C-alpha positions as CSV (number, residue, x, y, z in Angstrom):
1,X,-14.3,18.4,6.3
2,X,-11.4,17.2,8.4
3,X,-9.2,14.1,8.6
4,X,-11.2,12.5,11.1
5,X,-14.3,12.5,8.9
6,X,-12.3,11.0,6.1
7,X,-10.9,8.3,8.4
8,X,-14.3,7.4,9.5
9,X,-15.6,7.2,5.9
10,X,-12.8,4.9,4.7
11,X,-12.8,2.7,7.8
12,X,-16.5,1.7,6.9
13,X,-14.8,-0.1,3.9
14,X,-11.9,-1.8,5.6
15,X,-9.5,1.0,4.4
16,X,-7.3,3.2,6.4
17,X,-5.5,6.6,5.8
18,X,-1.8,5.7,5.1
19,X,-0.7,9.3,4.9
20,X,-1.8,12.8,3.7
21,X,0.0,15.8,2.5
22,X,-0.5,19.1,0.6
23,X,0.6,18.4,-3.0
24,X,2.1,20.6,-5.6
25,X,-0.4,22.2,-7.8
26,X,1.2,20.6,-10.9
27,X,0.4,17.1,-9.6
28,X,-3.4,17.4,-9.1
29,X,-6.4,19.0,-10.6
30,X,-7.2,22.7,-10.0
31,X,-8.6,23.2,-6.3
32,X,-7.1,20.0,-4.8
33,X,-5.2,21.0,-1.9
34,X,-4.8,17.9,0.3
35,X,-4.2,14.3,-0.9
36,X,-5.2,11.4,1.3
37,X,-3.5,8.0,0.6
38,X,-5.5,5.0,1.3
39,X,-4.4,1.4,2.1
40,X,-5.9,-1.8,3.6
41,X,-7.0,-1.6,7.2
42,X,-5.6,-5.0,8.5
43,X,-6.6,-7.5,9.5
44,X,-10.2,-6.4,8.5
45,X,-9.4,-5.9,4.8
46,X,-9.0,-9.3,3.4
47,X,-12.4,-10.8,4.7
48,X,-14.1,-7.6,3.6
49,X,-12.6,-7.7,0.2
50,X,-13.2,-11.6,-0.3
51,X,-16.9,-11.0,0.4
52,X,-17.1,-8.5,-2.5
53,X,-18.7,-9.3,-5.9
54,X,-15.5,-8.4,-7.6
55,X,-13.6,-11.2,-5.8
56,X,-16.4,-13.7,-6.4
57,X,-17.1,-13.2,-10.1
58,X,-14.0,-14.9,-11.4
59,X,-13.1,-11.9,-13.7
60,X,-9.5,-10.5,-14.0
61,X,-8.1,-7.9,-11.5
62,X,-10.7,-8.2,-8.8
63,X,-8.8,-6.0,-6.3
64,X,-8.3,-3.1,-8.8
65,X,-12.0,-3.3,-9.8
66,X,-13.0,-3.3,-6.1
67,X,-10.8,-0.3,-5.5
68,X,-12.3,1.6,-8.5
69,X,-15.8,1.0,-7.1
70,X,-15.3,1.5,-3.4
71,X,-12.8,4.4,-3.5
72,X,-14.8,6.0,-6.4
73,X,-18.0,5.9,-4.3
74,X,-16.1,7.4,-1.2
75,X,-14.9,10.2,-3.5
76,X,-18.4,10.9,-4.7
77,X,-19.7,11.0,-1.1
78,X,-16.9,13.3,0.0
79,X,-17.1,15.5,-3.2
80,X,-13.5,14.8,-3.8
81,X,-11.3,13.3,-6.7
82,X,-10.3,9.7,-6.7
83,X,-6.7,8.6,-7.8
84,X,-5.4,5.1,-8.5
85,X,-2.0,3.4,-8.7
86,X,-3.0,1.4,-11.8
87,X,-4.9,2.0,-15.1
88,X,-2.2,3.8,-16.9
89,X,-0.1,4.8,-18.7
90,X,0.1,7.5,-17.6
91,X,0.3,6.4,-14.0
92,X,-0.1,8.6,-10.9
93,X,3.1,9.1,-9.0
94,X,2.1,7.0,-5.9
95,X,5.6,6.2,-4.8
96,X,6.6,9.8,-4.7
97,X,3.4,10.7,-3.1
98,X,4.0,8.0,-0.4
99,X,7.3,9.6,0.4
100,X,5.9,13.1,0.3
101,X,3.3,12.1,3.1
102,X,6.2,11.5,5.4
103,X,4.8,8.1,6.5
104,X,6.6,6.0,3.9
105,X,10.4,5.7,3.4
106,X,12.9,3.9,1.3
107,X,13.9,0.9,3.3
108,X,17.4,-0.8,3.4
109,X,16.2,-3.2,0.6
110,X,14.9,-0.4,-1.7
111,X,11.2,-1.1,-1.1
112,X,8.9,1.4,0.7
113,X,8.4,0.9,4.4
114,X,5.5,2.5,6.3
115,X,5.2,3.4,9.9
116,X,2.3,1.1,10.5
117,X,2.3,-1.4,7.5
118,X,6.0,-1.9,7.4
119,X,7.1,-3.5,4.1
120,X,3.5,-4.7,3.6
121,X,2.6,-1.2,2.6
122,X,0.3,-0.9,-0.5
123,X,-1.9,1.8,-1.7
124,X,-5.3,1.1,-3.1
125,X,-6.0,4.7,-4.1
126,X,-6.0,8.3,-3.0
127,X,-8.5,11.0,-2.4
128,X,-8.0,14.7,-3.6
129,X,-9.7,17.0,-1.2
130,X,-10.6,20.6,-2.3
131,X,-9.6,22.0,1.1
132,X,-6.3,22.4,2.9
133,X,-6.8,20.1,5.8
134,X,-4.8,20.3,9.0
135,X,-2.6,17.3,9.2
136,X,-0.7,15.7,12.1
137,X,3.1,15.5,12.1
138,X,4.4,12.3,10.5
139,X,6.0,9.7,12.8
140,X,9.7,8.8,12.3
141,X,11.1,6.3,9.9
142,X,10.8,3.0,11.6
143,X,14.1,1.6,9.9
144,X,16.1,4.2,11.9
145,X,15.3,2.3,15.2
146,X,15.2,-1.2,13.7
147,X,17.9,-3.4,15.4
148,X,19.5,-5.7,12.9
149,X,17.4,-4.7,10.0
150,X,16.4,-8.3,9.2
151,X,14.9,-7.4,5.8
152,X,18.5,-7.2,4.6
153,X,19.2,-10.8,5.0
154,X,15.8,-12.6,4.7
155,X,15.6,-12.9,0.9
156,X,17.0,-16.4,-0.1
157,X,18.5,-15.0,-3.3
158,X,19.4,-11.5,-2.2
159,X,17.1,-10.1,-4.9
160,X,16.3,-7.0,-2.9
161,X,19.1,-4.5,-2.2
162,X,19.4,-0.7,-2.2
163,X,21.0,-1.2,-5.8
164,X,17.7,-2.5,-7.1
165,X,15.3,-5.4,-7.4
166,X,16.4,-8.5,-9.3
167,X,12.9,-9.6,-10.5
168,X,14.2,-12.5,-12.5
169,X,16.1,-14.0,-9.7
170,X,13.1,-13.6,-7.4
171,X,10.6,-15.3,-9.8
172,X,13.1,-18.1,-10.5
173,X,13.4,-18.9,-6.8
174,X,9.7,-19.1,-6.3
175,X,9.8,-22.4,-8.0
176,X,12.5,-23.8,-5.6
177,X,11.4,-26.6,-3.3
178,X,11.2,-25.2,0.1
179,X,10.5,-21.6,-0.9
180,X,7.4,-20.5,1.0
181,X,7.1,-17.0,-0.5
182,X,4.2,-18.0,-2.7
183,X,2.2,-19.2,0.2
184,X,3.2,-16.6,2.9
185,X,4.5,-13.6,1.1
186,X,7.9,-12.2,0.4
187,X,10.3,-13.2,3.0
188,X,12.0,-9.9,3.2
189,X,8.6,-8.2,3.7
190,X,7.8,-10.7,6.3
191,X,10.9,-10.2,8.3
192,X,10.2,-6.5,9.0
193,X,9.3,-6.1,12.6
194,X,6.6,-3.5,11.7
195,X,5.1,-5.8,9.0
196,X,4.8,-8.5,11.7
197,X,2.6,-6.3,13.7
198,X,0.4,-5.3,10.8
199,X,-2.1,-8.2,10.8
200,X,-1.9,-9.0,7.2
201,X,-3.1,-12.6,6.5
202,X,-1.0,-15.2,4.6
203,X,-4.0,-15.7,2.1
204,X,-3.8,-12.1,1.2
205,X,0.0,-12.3,0.6
206,X,-0.5,-15.4,-1.5
207,X,-3.1,-13.7,-3.6
208,X,-0.6,-10.9,-4.4
209,X,2.2,-13.3,-5.0
210,X,0.1,-15.2,-7.5
211,X,-0.8,-11.9,-9.4
212,X,3.0,-11.0,-9.3
213,X,4.0,-14.4,-10.7
């Protein structure tokens, strides 16, 4: 077992390795020595997901149900554990796991930013591997070289700041004439230069915004 085998297995389901690290024993079942964080492989993910039975059946939480099935099957194939950022309480500490991987960082607006996904970063699940895999060095925090940091000034109501997230102000502004966050996704997330290279479709962002609303 190595990281390349895992990357190949998840790519078959329009997922990508968003980070990996060696977790503390207290965070995982006995024997798990490597955690692999999984997120959408853009722009392949959205058409792959929308062709799934979970998306088409009209039942609640299609993406979570898709994640349970697909990542659960991958875990079974790889003889590993599957973890998910939903289904609690209790909830798995995905935000801490993300920063522990070295590939996600707290951005100037308080949200996580990823070296490849930018502020579009999201995790569909994780694999717990019963082996201590050799892992590459994590790339640097993209915010450190971001000129102007446009995420700071892109939210129309300044709902996202290092002080916290004003959810009420954000949801209220979604009803304002001229607000396009519902159809295109969060303006601050969109403004991130790394996000703009990620390939996430407006339809996928609208799906998540509807669930948020």
